[in-house]
C-alpha positions in Angstrom: 94.2 136.0 102.3 96.1 134.9 99.6 94.4 134.9 96.2 95.6 131.6 94.2 94.4 130.4 90.8 95.2 126.9 89.7 95.2 125.8 85.7 95.3 122.8 84.8 95.7 122.8 80.7 94.2 119.6 78.8 94.6 119.8 75.1 92.3 117.3 73.5 94.7 116.5 70.9 97.0 114.2 72.3 99.0 111.8 70.2 100.6 109.2 72.7 97.5 108.0 74.2 94.4 109.7 72.0 91.6 111.3 74.1 94.0 111.0 77.2 92.6 113.5 79.4 89.3 111.9 79.2 90.0 108.1 79.1 88.8 106.4 82.3 91.5 105.9 84.9 90.1 103.5 87.7 86.5 104.4 86.6 87.3 108.3 86.4 88.3 110.7 83.4 91.8 111.1 83.8 91.4 114.8 84.1 89.1 114.5 87.4 91.9 113.9 89.6 93.9 116.6 89.5 90.6 119.1 89.7 89.8 116.9 92.7 93.3 117.2 93.9 92.7 121.3 93.8 89.4 121.5 94.5 90.4 119.7 97.9 92.6 122.0 98.8 92.5 124.0 102.1 93.8 127.3 100.4 90.1 127.4 98.1 91.8 127.7 95.3 90.1 129.0 92.1 90.5 125.9 89.6 90.5 126.6 86.0 90.7 124.0 82.9 91.9 125.1 79.9 91.1 123.8 76.6 90.2 124.1 73.2 88.1 120.7 73.4 84.4 121.2 74.0 84.0 117.6 75.6 87.2 118.1 78.0 85.6 121.3 79.0 82.0 120.1 79.7 83.7 117.1 82.0 85.7 119.8 83.7 82.5 121.5 84.8 81.2 118.4 86.0 83.7 117.8 88.4 83.3 121.2 89.8 86.3 123.0 87.8 85.8 126.3 86.2 87.0 126.7 82.4 88.9 128.8 80.1 88.1 128.2 76.3 91.8 128.0 74.7 92.2 129.8 71.7 93.0 127.1 68.8 96.3 129.3 67.8 98.1 127.8 71.5 96.4 124.3 71.3 98.8 123.2 68.7 101.8 120.1 69.0 104.7 122.7 69.0 102.9 125.0 71.8 104.5 125.4 75.0 102.6 125.9 78.2 103.5 129.4 79.0 101.3 131.1 76.7 98.7 128.9 77.7 99.0 129.2 81.3 99.3 133.4 80.9 96.1 133.2 78.6 94.0 131.4 81.2 95.6 133.7 84.0 94.3 137.0 82.6 90.8 135.4 81.6 90.5 134.3 85.3 91.4 137.6 86.4 88.6 139.3 84.8 86.3 136.9 85.7 86.9 136.7 89.2 87.7 140.1 89.8 90.7 139.8 91.5 94.4 139.8 91.6 96.0 136.7 92.1 99.2 136.2 94.5 100.1 133.0 92.7 99.5 131.0 89.5 100.1 127.0 90.0 100.0 124.8 86.8 98.8 121.5 87.3 99.1 118.9 84.7 96.1 116.0 84.5 98.9 113.7 83.6 99.8 113.4 87.3 96.9 112.0 88.7 98.7 110.4 91.7 99.3 113.6 93.3 98.1 114.2 96.9 96.3 117.2 97.9 98.4 117.2 101.1 101.7 117.7 99.2 100.1 120.2 97.0 99.1 122.6 100.6 102.6 121.5 101.8 104.5 123.2 98.5 102.2 126.4 98.7 102.8 126.6 102.2 106.7 126.7 101.7 105.6 129.3 98.8 103.8 131.2 101.1 106.3 131.0 103.9 109.0 132.5 101.9 108.4 135.4 99.7 112.0 134.8 98.2 110.6 132.1 96.1 109.8 132.6 92.8 108.9 129.1 91.3 108.6 126.3 93.3 108.2 123.0 91.2 107.3 119.4 91.6 110.4 117.2 90.7 111.6 113.3 91.7 115.2 112.2 92.2 116.5 110.9 89.1 119.9 110.2 90.7 121.3 107.6 88.2 124.6 106.4 87.0 123.3 108.3 83.8 125.1 109.0 80.2 125.1 111.8 77.9 125.9 111.9 73.8 128.4 114.2 72.4 129.5 114.1 68.5 128.5 110.3 68.2 130.4 109.3 71.7 128.5 108.5 74.7 130.0 110.0 77.8 128.9 109.3 81.3 127.6 111.8 83.5 129.7 111.0 86.7 133.1 111.0 87.7 133.4 107.6 89.2 131.0 104.5 89.4 129.9 104.5 92.5 126.5 103.0 94.6 123.7 105.4 93.9 123.3 107.0 97.4 126.9 108.3 96.6 126.1 110.0 93.2 125.6 113.6 92.9 122.0 113.9 93.4 119.8 114.6 90.2 116.1 115.7 89.8 113.8 115.6 87.2 110.3 117.7 86.7 106.8 116.0 87.2 103.5 117.4 86.0 102.3 117.4 89.7 102.4 121.2 89.9 104.7 124.3 88.8 104.0 127.1 91.5 105.0 130.6 90.2 104.6 134.0 91.9 102.2 136.3 90.0 105.0 139.0 88.8 106.8 136.2 86.8 104.0 135.1 84.6 104.5 136.3 81.1 103.8 134.7 77.6 107.3 133.3 77.6 107.8 132.3 81.3 106.7 131.1 84.7 109.8 130.7 86.2 112.0 133.2 88.3 115.5 133.3 89.3 115.0 132.0 92.8 113.7 128.1 92.3 112.9 125.6 95.0 112.1 121.7 94.0 109.5 119.8 96.3 110.4 116.4 95.8 107.7 113.6 95.2 107.6 109.8 96.1 105.5 106.9 96.7 103.6 107.0 93.4 103.1 110.6 93.4 105.8 111.4 91.2 104.3 109.5 88.0 103.5 111.1 85.1 101.4 109.3 82.4 103.1 109.6 79.1 102.6 106.0 77.7 100.3 103.0 78.1 102.7 101.4 80.7 102.7 104.8 82.6 98.8 104.5 82.5 98.8 100.5 83.7 101.1 101.8 86.7 98.7 104.5 87.9 96.1 102.1 87.8 97.9 99.8 90.2 98.7 102.2 92.2 94.9 104.0 92.6 93.4 100.5 93.0 95.7 99.6 95.6 94.2 99.0 99.0 96.0 99.2 102.4 95.8 95.9 104.4 96.2 95.7 107.9 96.5 92.2 109.8 95.3 92.8 113.4 97.3 89.5 115.2 97.9 87.9 118.6 100.7 85.6 119.2 102.3 84.7 122.4 103.4 81.8 124.9 99.5 80.9 125.9 97.9 81.1 122.1 100.8 80.0 120.2 102.1 81.4 116.8 99.5 79.8 114.5 97.4 82.9 113.9 100.8 84.6 112.8 101.8 82.1 110.3 98.4 81.8 108.9 98.2 85.9 108.1 101.7 85.8 107.0 100.5 83.0 104.6 98.2 85.4 103.3 100.3 88.5 103.2 102.4 86.7 100.5 99.6 85.7 98.4 98.5 89.3 98.2 101.0 91.2 95.8 99.0 93.9 94.7 98.2 96.0 97.7 99.8 97.2 100.9 100.3 95.0 103.8 101.3 96.2 107.3 100.5 94.4 111.0 99.3 95.3 114.1 100.0 93.1 117.1 98.5 93.4 120.5 100.2 94.4 123.7 100.8 90.8 125.1 102.1 89.8 121.5 105.6 90.2 121.6 106.5 86.8 120.1 104.1 87.5 117.2 105.9 91.1 116.6 109.1 89.3 116.8 108.1 86.7 114.3 106.6 89.3 111.8 109.6 91.6 112.0 112.0 88.7 111.3 109.6 88.2 107.5 110.4 92.0 106.9 107.1 93.3 107.2 105.9 96.5 108.4 104.5 95.7 111.9 103.7 97.7 115.5 102.8 97.1 118.8 99.7 98.2 120.5 100.0 101.6 122.3 96.2 102.6 123.3 94.1 100.9 125.7 91.9 100.2 122.8 93.3 98.5 120.1 90.4 100.4 117.6 92.5 103.5 118.7 95.6 102.1 116.8 93.8 100.8 113.6 92.0 104.2 113.5 95.6 105.8 113.5 96.7 103.5 110.5 93.5 104.2 108.7 93.6 100.8 106.4 91.1 100.0 103.8 90.9 96.5 105.3 91.0 95.1 108.8 92.1 91.3 108.6 91.5 89.9 112.4 93.4 86.5 113.1 92.9 86.9 117.4 90.6 84.8 118.2 86.9 85.6 119.4 85.9 89.4 118.6 83.4 91.4 119.9 80.5 92.9 118.4 81.3 96.5 119.8 84.8 95.9 118.3 83.8 95.0 115.0 81.0 97.4 114.5 83.8 100.3 115.6 86.0 99.2 112.9 83.1 99.3 110.3 81.9 102.9 111.9 85.5 104.2 110.5 84.3 102.3 107.0 87.1 99.8 107.2 86.0 96.2 105.4 86.6 93.5 108.0 87.4 89.9 107.7 87.9 87.7 110.6 89.8 84.2 110.9 88.9 81.6 113.2 86.1 83.8 115.2 83.2 82.0 117.1 82.6 85.4 119.1 79.6 87.7 118.2 81.6 90.2 116.3 82.0 87.5 113.5 78.1 88.1 112.9 79.3 91.9 112.1 82.2 91.3 109.8 82.4 91.1 106.0 83.7 88.0 106.0 84.9 84.9 107.9 86.5 82.3 107.4 86.9 79.2 110.0 89.1 76.2 108.5 89.4 74.7 111.9 86.2 75.4 113.9 82.6 74.4 112.9 79.8 76.5 112.9 76.1 76.4 114.4 74.5 78.8 112.1 74.9 78.9 108.3 75.4 82.8 107.2 76.1 84.0 103.6 79.5 85.6 104.4 81.1 82.4 106.5 83.2 80.1 104.9 84.0 76.9 107.1 85.6 73.6 107.2 89.1 71.9 105.8 88.4 73.5 102.1 89.5 76.8 103.4 92.4 75.4 105.2 95.7 77.6 104.1 98.5 75.5 103.5 102.4 76.6 102.6 104.0 75.9 99.5 106.1 72.9 101.3 102.8 71.3 101.6 101.3 72.0 98.4 104.1 70.9 96.4 105.0 67.9 98.8 104.4 63.7 97.9 102.1 62.0 100.1 103.7 59.7 102.3 104.1 55.8 101.8 103.1 53.5 105.2 105.8 51.3 106.1 105.1 48.3 107.9 107.3 48.7 110.8 107.8 52.1 112.7 111.1 53.1 112.7 110.9 56.7 112.9 108.7 59.3 114.7 108.3 63.1 114.8 106.8 65.0 117.9 106.3 68.7 116.8 103.7 71.0 119.4 103.6 73.7 117.3 105.4 77.2 117.9 105.0 77.6 121.6 103.9 74.6 123.2 102.3 75.9 126.2 102.0 72.9 128.2 105.0 71.0 127.3 103.7 67.9 125.5 107.0 67.3 124.2 108.7 66.4 127.3 105.5 64.3 128.5 105.5 62.1 125.2 109.0 61.5 125.3 108.7 60.5 129.3 105.8 58.0 128.3 107.5 56.9 125.1 111.0 57.3 125.0 112.5 54.0 126.5 110.3 51.9 124.0 111.7 53.8 121.2 115.3 53.2 122.4 114.6 49.6 123.4 113.0 48.9 120.1 115.3 51.3 117.9 112.5 53.4 117.0 114.5 57.1 116.4 112.9 60.4 117.6 112.9 63.6 115.9 111.3 66.7 117.9 110.8 70.0 116.1 110.1 72.9 118.5 108.9 76.1 117.3 109.7 79.5 117.5 108.5 80.6 120.9 109.7 76.9 122.7 111.5 77.8 125.5 111.8 74.8 127.8 114.8 73.3 126.1 116.4 72.7 129.6 113.7 69.9 130.4 115.0 68.0 127.6 118.3 67.6 128.1 117.9 64.3 129.5 116.9 62.7 126.5 120.2 62.4 124.9 119.3 59.8 122.0 117.0 62.5 120.9 117.0 64.3 117.7 115.8 68.1 118.5 115.3 70.6 115.5 114.7 74.4 116.2 112.2 76.0 114.2 112.8 74.3 110.8 111.6 75.9 107.3 110.8 72.2 106.1 108.7 70.4 108.8 107.0 68.5 105.8 110.3 66.2 105.1 110.4 65.3 108.7 106.6 64.3 108.5 107.2 62.3 105.5 110.0 60.7 106.9 108.2 59.8 110.2 106.0 56.6 110.6 103.8 58.2 113.3 103.2 62.0 114.4 102.7 63.5 117.8 100.9 66.6 117.7 98.3 69.2 119.0 95.0 70.0 117.6 96.0 73.0 115.7 96.5 74.1 112.4 99.7 71.4 112.1 97.1 68.5 111.9 96.0 69.8 108.3 99.6 69.8 107.5 99.9 66.2 108.7 96.7 65.2 106.7 98.3 66.6 103.4 101.0 64.1 103.9 99.3 61.3 105.3 101.6 60.4 108.3 99.2 58.7 111.2 99.3 60.9 114.1 98.0 61.4 117.8 96.4 64.2 118.6 96.9 66.0 122.1 94.7 69.1 122.6 96.2 72.0 124.4 93.0 73.6 125.8 89.5 73.4 125.8 89.0 75.5 122.4 91.3 73.0 120.5 88.9 70.4 121.7 86.4 71.9 119.2 88.7 71.4 116.2 86.5 69.0 114.3 89.4 67.9 111.7 91.3 66.4 114.7 89.0 63.2 114.7 89.3 59.6 113.8 86.8 60.8 110.6 89.7 62.4 109.1 92.3 59.7 110.0 93.8 61.0 113.5 93.5 59.3 116.9 92.5 62.1 119.2 93.6 61.4 122.8 91.9 64.8 124.2 93.2 67.1 126.6 96.8 66.0 127.0 97.4 67.4 130.5 94.6 65.2 131.7 96.2 62.0 130.2 97.9 59.2 132.3 101.5 58.7 130.7 100.5 54.8 130.8 97.6 55.4 128.6 99.5 57.6 126.3 102.4 54.8 125.9 99.7 51.8 125.2 97.9 54.1 122.3 101.1 54.2 121.1 102.1 51.0 121.1 99.1 49.6 119.7 99.1 51.9 116.3 103.2 50.8 116.5 101.9 47.1 116.6 99.0 47.6 113.8 99.8 48.6 110.1 96.4 48.2 109.2 95.3 50.9 111.7 98.0 53.4 110.4 97.1 52.2 106.6 93.5 53.1 107.4 94.3 56.4 108.9 96.3 57.3 105.9 93.5 56.3 103.6 90.9 58.7 105.5 93.4 61.5 105.5 94.0 61.2 101.8 89.9 61.5 101.3 90.0 65.2 101.5 91.9 67.6 98.9 93.8 70.5 101.2 95.5 71.7 98.5 93.0 74.2 97.0 92.0 75.9 100.2 94.4 78.6 100.0 93.4 79.4 96.3 89.8 79.9 97.8 90.7 81.7 100.3 92.7 84.3 98.7 89.9 84.5 96.2 87.0 85.4 98.5 89.5 88.0 100.2 90.2 89.5 96.6 86.8 89.7 95.6 86.0 91.6 98.7 88.6 94.2 98.0 87.7 94.5 94.7 83.8 95.5 95.6 
């Protein structure tokens, strides 16, 4: 077994940031982080803090470190670390009554260093006796310059992209691993040197207040995992919902996980350049455990109590959207903009006030209602599993053609029945447009299903006829006359003649369309997204 000493030099007289080593970083003194990193090592390290400052020494003891009271003669501004480390090394050998094989210098100014990186570097040193010193470093390859005789000269031969430059590395304060026989008052570095390159924040050193703020951000940053369903059966509403949330959370790590049946969701999320993976295990909880996030946000229909409790057993915080299952009662936060809830729970928020409008609807103007219907829009979401698009065209196509009514059809990301629309030669078919609000404003009537689109239509104020895709959509309380919609129930149960007659009645009644528009305008939907993000942020920050 190898004996390894860690020395954490922590002078009390720091100038750039006064009392830096004792200042609170994310709620703990800066010196805590290097102590905790070393004490968590699998190599059972002897961890010493060397300081001339009594308060630092006492704080170090509280966090489990041993201490070396440094001579004030080697605690000055111009003192290098070599005599400090050597003095502590000699002291620890006597106190511990042991010979050390390696001496590791860890500066408290590198709080983001992980124990796994320290242990990996120690494994490298122990595995190769020819290595004298391993120094933590960062890749600092850039187009750089030097000053010679008052002239600036390039440190490169040719201006090329960064990846083609000769690599250049800078030391960090993370660790400086030295074999014992090279540790003297004058040096801790031997002839055979290896660099251990750190990244992903571990390479950061705190020298300025700006560095401090960056480290604070990294420490407080959480990993948020969205677990999502999206396919030809349930559509892509869950995907669009979670993408909106992800876009509004800028200060945390975001990733996605989709279930085995959600290739469509996977493709859509990947197209937005988010990290996304597909379920591998039979139980998706195992995939979530492997990812090991801090927060799990579920938007995948109803969850079971067992599923949510399993997540919470791993100490993940759980947020559920549009969940009417038993698992909703066990989640930390539930948001149901679409479905009504029978019971009142303190962590459940439901109703139109919590709908997530996309930017194009938040900033769009409301429609003015025309006396004559000149244009209609047919849009049944990302998938349209029942092909209501064709059903509506079959029902009203001839009427619109004979009366000069323009028909625009917007299909979603997952729609795959274009061959059934080929007979409708005078219909404009727009595939997966990024600005559907423009078409909603231009239309005098809209045909849609009872999903999230109804909230978007309401924000614009265009009268709409609703055909539910399934029984679940029948429970969407907002798609009703109370909020300005003509809900025709399950579309596949609706006769085409009845569909046509309801449409013509609206076309011929300006007063009815105006009243629908007015009812839609009574609900302000533009603040819902802000309210939801605030609820999520509050839970993250608890």
